[in-house]
PQR file with spaces between the fields and no chain letter, atoms N, CA, C, O and H, PARSE charges and radii, in Angstrom:
ATOM       1  N    UNK     1      17.186    9.669    2.983 -0.4000 1.5000
ATOM       2  CA   UNK     1      16.372    8.616    3.332 -0.0000 2.0000
ATOM       3  C    UNK     1      17.307    7.365    3.380  0.5500 1.7000
ATOM       4  O    UNK     1      18.209    7.236    2.553 -0.5500 1.4000
ATOM       5  N    UNK     2      17.060    6.383    4.429 -0.4000 1.5000
ATOM       6  CA   UNK     2      17.753    5.122    4.636 -0.0000 2.0000
ATOM       7  C    UNK     2      17.373    4.206    3.484  0.5500 1.7000
ATOM       8  O    UNK     2      16.190    4.009    3.204 -0.5500 1.4000
ATOM       9  H    UNK     2      16.327    6.488    5.101  0.4000 1.0000
ATOM      10  N    UNK     3      18.352    3.659    2.833 -0.4000 1.5000
ATOM      11  CA   UNK     3      18.100    2.713    1.845 -0.0000 2.0000
ATOM      12  C    UNK     3      18.089    1.138    2.187  0.5500 1.7000
ATOM      13  O    UNK     3      17.812    0.222    1.412 -0.5500 1.4000
ATOM      14  H    UNK     3      19.313    3.819    3.060  0.4000 1.0000
ATOM      15  N    UNK     4      18.464    1.053    3.559 -0.4000 1.5000
ATOM      16  CA   UNK     4      18.450   -0.406    4.010 -0.0000 2.0000
ATOM      17  C    UNK     4      16.998   -1.076    3.974  0.5500 1.7000
ATOM      18  O    UNK     4      15.961   -0.427    4.104 -0.5500 1.4000
ATOM      19  H    UNK     4      18.689    1.797    4.188  0.4000 1.0000
ATOM      20  N    UNK     5      17.056   -2.390    3.791 -0.4000 1.5000
ATOM      21  CA   UNK     5      15.800   -3.103    3.736 -0.0000 2.0000
ATOM      22  C    UNK     5      15.138   -3.088    5.261  0.5500 1.7000
ATOM      23  O    UNK     5      15.799   -3.263    6.285 -0.5500 1.4000
ATOM      24  H    UNK     5      17.899   -2.917    3.685  0.4000 1.0000
ATOM      25  N    UNK     6      13.924   -2.883    5.222 -0.4000 1.5000
ATOM      26  CA   UNK     6      13.247   -2.720    6.508 -0.0000 2.0000
ATOM      27  C    UNK     6      13.364   -4.050    7.301  0.5500 1.7000
ATOM      28  O    UNK     6      13.518   -4.058    8.523 -0.5500 1.4000
ATOM      29  H    UNK     6      13.387   -2.741    4.391  0.4000 1.0000
ATOM      30  N    UNK     7      13.282   -5.183    6.539 -0.4000 1.5000
ATOM      31  CA   UNK     7      13.409   -6.468    7.298 -0.0000 2.0000
ATOM      32  C    UNK     7      14.665   -6.617    7.956  0.5500 1.7000
ATOM      33  O    UNK     7      14.688   -7.468    8.845 -0.5500 1.4000
ATOM      34  H    UNK     7      13.157   -5.177    5.547  0.4000 1.0000
ATOM      35  N    UNK     8      15.731   -5.976    7.722 -0.4000 1.5000
ATOM      36  CA   UNK     8      17.025   -5.989    8.314 -0.0000 2.0000
ATOM      37  C    UNK     8      17.200   -5.065    9.635  0.5500 1.7000
ATOM      38  O    UNK     8      18.260   -5.026   10.259 -0.5500 1.4000
ATOM      39  H    UNK     8      15.713   -5.285    6.999  0.4000 1.0000
ATOM      40  N    UNK     9      16.093   -4.359    9.977 -0.4000 1.5000
ATOM      41  CA   UNK     9      16.163   -3.368   11.031 -0.0000 2.0000
ATOM      42  C    UNK     9      16.450   -4.116   12.377  0.5500 1.7000
ATOM      43  O    UNK     9      16.174   -5.306   12.529 -0.5500 1.4000
ATOM      44  H    UNK     9      15.232   -4.392    9.470  0.4000 1.0000
ATOM      45  N    UNK    10      16.959   -3.422   13.235 -0.4000 1.5000
ATOM      46  CA   UNK    10      17.394   -3.919   14.529 -0.0000 2.0000
ATOM      47  C    UNK    10      16.132   -3.905   15.448  0.5500 1.7000
ATOM      48  O    UNK    10      15.966   -4.805   16.273 -0.5500 1.4000
ATOM      49  H    UNK    10      17.184   -2.456   13.111  0.4000 1.0000
ATOM      50  N    UNK    11      15.253   -2.891   15.304 -0.4000 1.5000
ATOM      51  CA   UNK    11      13.943   -2.736   16.033 -0.0000 2.0000
ATOM      52  C    UNK    11      12.907   -3.735   15.649  0.5500 1.7000
ATOM      53  O    UNK    11      12.419   -3.771   14.520 -0.5500 1.4000
ATOM      54  H    UNK    11      15.387   -2.160   14.635  0.4000 1.0000
ATOM      55  N    UNK    12      12.561   -4.603   16.683 -0.4000 1.5000
ATOM      56  CA   UNK    12      11.421   -5.580   16.145 -0.0000 2.0000
ATOM      57  C    UNK    12      10.219   -4.856   15.633  0.5500 1.7000
ATOM      58  O    UNK    12       9.676   -5.279   14.613 -0.5500 1.4000
ATOM      59  H    UNK    12      12.957   -4.573   17.601  0.4000 1.0000
ATOM      60  N    UNK    13       9.784   -3.866   16.212 -0.4000 1.5000
ATOM      61  CA   UNK    13       8.468   -3.052   15.702 -0.0000 2.0000
ATOM      62  C    UNK    13       8.547   -2.599   14.256  0.5500 1.7000
ATOM      63  O    UNK    13       7.599   -2.559   13.471 -0.5500 1.4000
ATOM      64  H    UNK    13      10.226   -3.523   17.040  0.4000 1.0000
ATOM      65  N    UNK    14       9.898   -2.238   13.995 -0.4000 1.5000
ATOM      66  CA   UNK    14      10.128   -1.807   12.565 -0.0000 2.0000
ATOM      67  C    UNK    14      10.211   -2.868   11.721  0.5500 1.7000
ATOM      68  O    UNK    14       9.634   -2.774   10.637 -0.5500 1.4000
ATOM      69  H    UNK    14      10.667   -2.271   14.633  0.4000 1.0000
ATOM      70  N    UNK    15      10.864   -3.951   12.017 -0.4000 1.5000
ATOM      71  CA   UNK    15      10.952   -5.193   11.177 -0.0000 2.0000
ATOM      72  C    UNK    15       9.433   -5.726   10.824  0.5500 1.7000
ATOM      73  O    UNK    15       9.195   -6.229    9.726 -0.5500 1.4000
ATOM      74  H    UNK    15      11.332   -4.027   12.897  0.4000 1.0000
ATOM      75  N    UNK    16       8.543   -5.594   11.720 -0.4000 1.5000
ATOM      76  CA   UNK    16       7.250   -6.208   11.497 -0.0000 2.0000
ATOM      77  C    UNK    16       6.352   -5.210   10.868  0.5500 1.7000
ATOM      78  O    UNK    16       5.227   -5.539   10.493 -0.5500 1.4000
ATOM      79  H    UNK    16       8.736   -5.186   12.612  0.4000 1.0000
ATOM      80  N    UNK    17       6.822   -3.958   10.733 -0.4000 1.5000
ATOM      81  CA   UNK    17       5.863   -2.931   10.167 -0.0000 2.0000
ATOM      82  C    UNK    17       5.529   -3.186    8.681  0.5500 1.7000
ATOM      83  O    UNK    17       4.417   -2.877    8.253 -0.5500 1.4000
ATOM      84  H    UNK    17       7.736   -3.690   11.037  0.4000 1.0000
ATOM      85  N    UNK    18       6.358   -3.678    7.977 -0.4000 1.5000
ATOM      86  CA   UNK    18       6.191   -3.949    6.473 -0.0000 2.0000
ATOM      87  C    UNK    18       4.954   -4.994    6.416  0.5500 1.7000
ATOM      88  O    UNK    18       4.145   -4.848    5.499 -0.5500 1.4000
ATOM      89  H    UNK    18       7.261   -3.929    8.325  0.4000 1.0000
ATOM      90  N    UNK    19       4.799   -5.866    7.197 -0.4000 1.5000
ATOM      91  CA   UNK    19       3.764   -6.824    7.021 -0.0000 2.0000
ATOM      92  C    UNK    19       2.531   -6.161    7.519  0.5500 1.7000
ATOM      93  O    UNK    19       1.503   -6.376    6.877 -0.5500 1.4000
ATOM      94  H    UNK    19       5.456   -5.984    7.942  0.4000 1.0000
ATOM      95  N    UNK    20       2.477   -5.465    8.460 -0.4000 1.5000
ATOM      96  CA   UNK    20       1.325   -4.563    8.860 -0.0000 2.0000
ATOM      97  C    UNK    20       0.904   -3.681    7.838  0.5500 1.7000
ATOM      98  O    UNK    20      -0.304   -3.516    7.663 -0.5500 1.4000
ATOM      99  H    UNK    20       3.313   -5.291    8.981  0.4000 1.0000
ATOM     100  N    UNK    21       1.665   -3.143    7.201 -0.4000 1.5000
ATOM     101  CA   UNK    21       1.458   -2.035    6.025 -0.0000 2.0000
ATOM     102  C    UNK    21       0.816   -2.912    4.943  0.5500 1.7000
ATOM     103  O    UNK    21      -0.261   -2.552    4.469 -0.5500 1.4000
ATOM     104  H    UNK    21       2.646   -3.277    7.344  0.4000 1.0000
ATOM     105  N    UNK    22       1.419   -4.063    4.514 -0.4000 1.5000
ATOM     106  CA   UNK    22       0.807   -4.794    3.509 -0.0000 2.0000
ATOM     107  C    UNK    22      -0.604   -5.306    3.860  0.5500 1.7000
ATOM     108  O    UNK    22      -1.462   -5.290    2.978 -0.5500 1.4000
ATOM     109  H    UNK    22       2.294   -4.356    4.900  0.4000 1.0000
ATOM     110  N    UNK    23      -0.863   -5.707    4.953 -0.4000 1.5000
ATOM     111  CA   UNK    23      -2.183   -6.153    5.570 -0.0000 2.0000
ATOM     112  C    UNK    23      -3.213   -5.012    5.526  0.5500 1.7000
ATOM     113  O    UNK    23      -4.356   -5.199    5.110 -0.5500 1.4000
ATOM     114  H    UNK    23      -0.166   -5.720    5.670  0.4000 1.0000
ATOM     115  N    UNK    24      -2.729   -3.719    6.008 -0.4000 1.5000
ATOM     116  CA   UNK    24      -3.650   -2.614    5.811 -0.0000 2.0000
ATOM     117  C    UNK    24      -3.887   -2.329    4.452  0.5500 1.7000
ATOM     118  O    UNK    24      -5.051   -2.015    4.204 -0.5500 1.4000
ATOM     119  H    UNK    24      -1.800   -3.567    6.346  0.4000 1.0000
ATOM     120  N    UNK    25      -3.104   -2.352    3.506 -0.4000 1.5000
ATOM     121  CA   UNK    25      -3.306   -2.101    2.165 -0.0000 2.0000
ATOM     122  C    UNK    25      -4.174   -3.015    1.482  0.5500 1.7000
ATOM     123  O    UNK    25      -4.822   -2.582    0.530 -0.5500 1.4000
ATOM     124  H    UNK    25      -2.158   -2.607    3.707  0.4000 1.0000
ATOM     125  N    UNK    26      -4.285   -4.219    1.826 -0.4000 1.5000
ATOM     126  CA   UNK    26      -5.126   -5.368    1.378 -0.0000 2.0000
ATOM     127  C    UNK    26      -6.529   -4.983    1.980  0.5500 1.7000
ATOM     128  O    UNK    26      -7.521   -4.956    1.252 -0.5500 1.4000
ATOM     129  H    UNK    26      -3.759   -4.571    2.600  0.4000 1.0000
ATOM     130  N    UNK    27      -6.585   -4.733    3.106 -0.4000 1.5000
ATOM     131  CA   UNK    27      -7.948   -4.403    3.899 -0.0000 2.0000
ATOM     132  C    UNK    27      -8.404   -2.968    3.190  0.5500 1.7000
ATOM     133  O    UNK    27      -9.612   -2.787    3.035 -0.5500 1.4000
ATOM     134  H    UNK    27      -5.779   -4.756    3.698  0.4000 1.0000
ATOM     135  N    UNK    28      -7.678   -2.175    2.853 -0.4000 1.5000
ATOM     136  CA   UNK    28      -8.161   -0.888    2.232 -0.0000 2.0000
ATOM     137  C    UNK    28      -8.669   -1.046    0.799  0.5500 1.7000
ATOM     138  O    UNK    28      -9.588   -0.391    0.307 -0.5500 1.4000
ATOM     139  H    UNK    28      -6.697   -2.322    2.979  0.4000 1.0000
ATOM     140  N    UNK    29      -7.899   -2.071    0.148 -0.4000 1.5000
ATOM     141  CA   UNK    29      -8.647   -2.517   -1.222 -0.0000 2.0000
ATOM     142  C    UNK    29      -9.910   -3.174   -1.103  0.5500 1.7000
ATOM     143  O    UNK    29     -10.785   -2.950   -1.939 -0.5500 1.4000
ATOM     144  H    UNK    29      -7.152   -2.602    0.548  0.4000 1.0000
ATOM     145  N    UNK    30     -10.117   -4.049   -0.046 -0.4000 1.5000
ATOM     146  CA   UNK    30     -11.297   -4.757    0.172 -0.0000 2.0000
ATOM     147  C    UNK    30     -12.413   -3.736    0.476  0.5500 1.7000
ATOM     148  O    UNK    30     -13.502   -3.812   -0.093 -0.5500 1.4000
ATOM     149  H    UNK    30      -9.406   -4.231    0.633  0.4000 1.0000
ATOM     150  N    UNK    31     -12.124   -2.776    1.387 -0.4000 1.5000
ATOM     151  CA   UNK    31     -13.194   -1.604    1.657 -0.0000 2.0000
ATOM     152  C    UNK    31     -13.410   -0.851    0.401  0.5500 1.7000
ATOM     153  O    UNK    31     -14.579   -0.574    0.132 -0.5500 1.4000
ATOM     154  H    UNK    31     -11.239   -2.714    1.849  0.4000 1.0000
ATOM     155  N    UNK    32     -12.511   -0.487   -0.382 -0.4000 1.5000
ATOM     156  CA   UNK    32     -12.586    0.120   -1.685 -0.0000 2.0000
ATOM     157  C    UNK    32     -13.536   -0.599   -2.538  0.5500 1.7000
ATOM     158  O    UNK    32     -14.503    0.005   -3.001 -0.5500 1.4000
ATOM     159  H    UNK    32     -11.561   -0.712   -0.164  0.4000 1.0000
ATOM     160  N    UNK    33     -13.332   -1.889   -2.793 -0.4000 1.5000
ATOM     161  CA   UNK    33     -14.216   -2.663   -3.642 -0.0000 2.0000
ATOM     162  C    UNK    33     -15.556   -2.720   -3.115  0.5500 1.7000
ATOM     163  O    UNK    33     -16.464   -2.647   -3.943 -0.5500 1.4000
ATOM     164  H    UNK    33     -12.546   -2.380   -2.418  0.4000 1.0000
ATOM     165  N    UNK    34     -15.851   -2.834   -1.921 -0.4000 1.5000
ATOM     166  CA   UNK    34     -17.113   -2.930   -1.255 -0.0000 2.0000
ATOM     167  C    UNK    34     -17.959   -1.698   -1.265  0.5500 1.7000
ATOM     168  O    UNK    34     -19.185   -1.753   -1.352 -0.5500 1.4000
ATOM     169  H    UNK    34     -15.113   -2.894   -1.248  0.4000 1.0000
ATOM     170  N    UNK    35     -17.260   -0.552   -1.173 -0.4000 1.5000
ATOM     171  CA   UNK    35     -17.977    0.840   -1.227 -0.0000 2.0000
ATOM     172  C    UNK    35     -17.734    1.568   -2.665  0.5500 1.7000
ATOM     173  O    UNK    35     -18.135    2.725   -2.787 -0.5500 1.4000
ATOM     174  H    UNK    35     -16.264   -0.508   -1.102  0.4000 1.0000
ATOM     175  N    UNK    36     -17.123    0.956   -3.696 -0.4000 1.5000
ATOM     176  CA   UNK    36     -16.945    1.392   -4.953 -0.0000 2.0000
ATOM     177  C    UNK    36     -16.172    2.745   -4.852  0.5500 1.7000
ATOM     178  O    UNK    36     -16.593    3.673   -5.543 -0.5500 1.4000
ATOM     179  H    UNK    36     -16.797    0.016   -3.597  0.4000 1.0000
ATOM     180  N    UNK    37     -15.189    2.924   -4.136 -0.4000 1.5000
ATOM     181  CA   UNK    37     -14.249    3.934   -3.904 -0.0000 2.0000
ATOM     182  C    UNK    37     -12.876    3.881   -4.547  0.5500 1.7000
ATOM     183  O    UNK    37     -12.233    2.849   -4.357 -0.5500 1.4000
ATOM     184  H    UNK    37     -14.847    2.170   -3.575  0.4000 1.0000
ATOM     185  N    UNK    38     -12.342    4.828   -5.269 -0.4000 1.5000
ATOM     186  CA   UNK    38     -11.079    4.620   -5.822 -0.0000 2.0000
ATOM     187  C    UNK    38     -10.018    4.697   -4.803  0.5500 1.7000
ATOM     188  O    UNK    38     -10.213    5.361   -3.784 -0.5500 1.4000
ATOM     189  H    UNK    38     -12.865    5.666   -5.424  0.4000 1.0000
ATOM     190  N    UNK    39      -8.869    4.046   -5.005 -0.4000 1.5000
ATOM     191  CA   UNK    39      -7.752    4.221   -4.146 -0.0000 2.0000
ATOM     192  C    UNK    39      -6.770    4.976   -4.923  0.5500 1.7000
ATOM     193  O    UNK    39      -6.752    4.955   -6.154 -0.5500 1.4000
ATOM     194  H    UNK    39      -8.711    3.507   -5.832  0.4000 1.0000
ATOM     195  N    UNK    40      -5.941    5.652   -4.190 -0.4000 1.5000
ATOM     196  CA   UNK    40      -4.789    6.530   -4.563 -0.0000 2.0000
ATOM     197  C    UNK    40      -3.615    5.582   -4.187  0.5500 1.7000
ATOM     198  O    UNK    40      -3.403    5.193   -3.038 -0.5500 1.4000
ATOM     199  H    UNK    40      -5.956    5.669   -3.191  0.4000 1.0000
ATOM     200  N    UNK    41      -2.838    5.236   -5.335 -0.4000 1.5000
ATOM     201  CA   UNK    41      -1.599    4.509   -5.111 -0.0000 2.0000
ATOM     202  C    UNK    41      -0.389    5.151   -5.829  0.5500 1.7000
ATOM     203  O    UNK    41      -0.497    5.965   -6.746 -0.5500 1.4000
ATOM     204  H    UNK    41      -3.011    5.552   -6.268  0.4000 1.0000
ATOM     205  N    UNK    42       0.826    4.676   -5.290 -0.4000 1.5000
ATOM     206  CA   UNK    42       1.984    5.103   -6.107 -0.0000 2.0000
ATOM     207  C    UNK    42       2.492    4.068   -7.099  0.5500 1.7000
ATOM     208  O    UNK    42       2.745    2.917   -6.746 -0.5500 1.4000
ATOM     209  H    UNK    42       0.914    4.015   -4.545  0.4000 1.0000
ATOM     210  N    UNK    43       2.625    4.468   -8.249 -0.4000 1.5000
ATOM     211  CA   UNK    43       3.094    3.413   -9.292 -0.0000 2.0000
ATOM     212  C    UNK    43       3.989    4.093  -10.218  0.5500 1.7000
ATOM     213  O    UNK    43       3.563    5.013  -10.915 -0.5500 1.4000
ATOM     214  H    UNK    43       2.419    5.403   -8.536  0.4000 1.0000
ATOM     215  N    UNK    44       5.267    3.684  -10.276 -0.4000 1.5000
ATOM     216  CA   UNK    44       6.416    4.098  -11.086 -0.0000 2.0000
ATOM     217  C    UNK    44       6.547    5.548  -10.706  0.5500 1.7000
ATOM     218  O    UNK    44       6.798    6.373  -11.584 -0.5500 1.4000
ATOM     219  H    UNK    44       5.613    2.936   -9.710  0.4000 1.0000
ATOM     220  N    UNK    45       6.385    5.922   -9.402 -0.4000 1.5000
ATOM     221  CA   UNK    45       6.838    7.310   -8.935 -0.0000 2.0000
ATOM     222  C    UNK    45       5.658    8.399   -9.221  0.5500 1.7000
ATOM     223  O    UNK    45       5.897    9.598   -9.077 -0.5500 1.4000
ATOM     224  H    UNK    45       6.182    5.252   -8.689  0.4000 1.0000
ATOM     225  N    UNK    46       4.506    7.981   -9.589 -0.4000 1.5000
ATOM     226  CA   UNK    46       3.427    8.751   -9.790 -0.0000 2.0000
ATOM     227  C    UNK    46       2.070    8.341   -8.950  0.5500 1.7000
ATOM     228  O    UNK    46       1.787    7.171   -8.691 -0.5500 1.4000
ATOM     229  H    UNK    46       4.312    7.007   -9.706  0.4000 1.0000
ATOM     230  N    UNK    47       1.374    9.331   -8.611 -0.4000 1.5000
ATOM     231  CA   UNK    47       0.234    8.860   -7.907 -0.0000 2.0000
ATOM     232  C    UNK    47      -0.933    8.611   -8.841  0.5500 1.7000
ATOM     233  O    UNK    47      -1.183    9.478   -9.679 -0.5500 1.4000
ATOM     234  H    UNK    47       1.603   10.281   -8.821  0.4000 1.0000
ATOM     235  N    UNK    48      -1.614    7.601   -8.785 -0.4000 1.5000
ATOM     236  CA   UNK    48      -2.707    7.253   -9.714 -0.0000 2.0000
ATOM     237  C    UNK    48      -3.898    6.792   -8.979  0.5500 1.7000
ATOM     238  O    UNK    48      -3.801    6.189   -7.911 -0.5500 1.4000
ATOM     239  H    UNK    48      -1.411    6.897   -8.104  0.4000 1.0000
ATOM     240  N    UNK    49      -5.014    7.071   -9.543 -0.4000 1.5000
ATOM     241  CA   UNK    49      -6.346    6.569   -9.002 -0.0000 2.0000
ATOM     242  C    UNK    49      -6.675    5.081   -9.561  0.5500 1.7000
ATOM     243  O    UNK    49      -6.605    4.868  -10.771 -0.5500 1.4000
ATOM     244  H    UNK    49      -5.092    7.561  -10.411  0.4000 1.0000
ATOM     245  N    UNK    50      -6.999    4.165   -8.744 -0.4000 1.5000
ATOM     246  CA   UNK    50      -7.208    2.787   -9.076 -0.0000 2.0000
ATOM     247  C    UNK    50      -8.702    2.576   -8.736  0.5500 1.7000
ATOM     248  O    UNK    50      -9.099    2.634   -7.572 -0.5500 1.4000
ATOM     249  H    UNK    50      -7.056    4.337   -7.761  0.4000 1.0000
ATOM     250  N    UNK    51      -9.523    2.329   -9.789 -0.4000 1.5000
ATOM     251  CA   UNK    51     -10.966    1.826   -9.410 -0.0000 2.0000
ATOM     252  C    UNK    51     -10.909    0.378   -8.784  0.5500 1.7000
ATOM     253  O    UNK    51      -9.925   -0.359   -8.854 -0.5500 1.4000
ATOM     254  H    UNK    51      -9.200    2.282  -10.735  0.4000 1.0000
ATOM     255  N    UNK    52     -12.060    0.085   -8.185 -0.4000 1.5000
ATOM     256  CA   UNK    52     -12.116   -1.282   -7.621 -0.0000 2.0000
ATOM     257  C    UNK    52     -12.111   -2.331   -8.733  0.5500 1.7000
ATOM     258  O    UNK    52     -11.810   -3.482   -8.416 -0.5500 1.4000
ATOM     259  H    UNK    52     -12.859    0.683   -8.128  0.4000 1.0000
ATOM     260  N    UNK    53     -12.401   -2.063   -9.947 -0.4000 1.5000
ATOM     261  CA   UNK    53     -12.189   -2.998  -10.983 -0.0000 2.0000
ATOM     262  C    UNK    53     -10.841   -3.169  -11.504  0.5500 1.7000
ATOM     263  O    UNK    53     -10.576   -4.034  -12.339 -0.5500 1.4000
ATOM     264  H    UNK    53     -12.645   -1.128  -10.204  0.4000 1.0000
ATOM     265  N    UNK    54      -9.927   -2.301  -10.991 -0.4000 1.5000
ATOM     266  CA   UNK    54      -8.567   -2.357  -11.293 -0.0000 2.0000
ATOM     267  C    UNK    54      -8.167   -1.381  -12.395  0.5500 1.7000
ATOM     268  O    UNK    54      -6.971   -1.280  -12.667 -0.5500 1.4000
ATOM     269  H    UNK    54     -10.143   -1.598  -10.313  0.4000 1.0000
ATOM     270  N    UNK    55      -9.088   -0.641  -13.062 -0.4000 1.5000
ATOM     271  CA   UNK    55      -8.914    0.347  -13.909 -0.0000 2.0000
ATOM     272  C    UNK    55      -7.923    1.494  -13.415  0.5500 1.7000
ATOM     273  O    UNK    55      -8.008    1.861  -12.243 -0.5500 1.4000
ATOM     274  H    UNK    55     -10.060   -0.723  -12.841  0.4000 1.0000
ATOM     275  N    UNK    56      -7.114    1.993  -14.153 -0.4000 1.5000
ATOM     276  CA   UNK    56      -6.214    3.181  -13.538 -0.0000 2.0000
ATOM     277  C    UNK    56      -6.619    4.535  -14.249  0.5500 1.7000
ATOM     278  O    UNK    56      -6.998    4.626  -15.416 -0.5500 1.4000
ATOM     279  H    UNK    56      -7.045    1.695  -15.105  0.4000 1.0000
ATOM     280  N    UNK    57      -6.483    5.519  -13.391 -0.4000 1.5000
ATOM     281  CA   UNK    57      -6.564    6.749  -14.010 -0.0000 2.0000
ATOM     282  C    UNK    57      -5.405    7.629  -13.692  0.5500 1.7000
ATOM     283  O    UNK    57      -4.987    7.549  -12.537 -0.5500 1.4000
ATOM     284  H    UNK    57      -6.175    5.445  -12.442  0.4000 1.0000
ATOM     285  N    UNK    58      -4.806    8.458  -14.510 -0.4000 1.5000
ATOM     286  CA   UNK    58      -3.672    9.417  -14.092 -0.0000 2.0000
ATOM     287  C    UNK    58      -4.023   10.325  -13.001  0.5500 1.7000
ATOM     288  O    UNK    58      -3.197   11.136  -12.583 -0.5500 1.4000
ATOM     289  H    UNK    58      -5.146    8.523  -15.448  0.4000 1.0000
């Protein structure tokens, strides 16, 4: 995998993709909170379930 920072990419679409990913993650968290649905996120190399209240499950 390429280890270069995405913000330094030559492709303008690729450069802006990190902002779009962050925006999508924020929206997913909002939807999860409003529907009381757990999110699956990667933390410290492990997939964990996060409840809308912020509680984590392995």
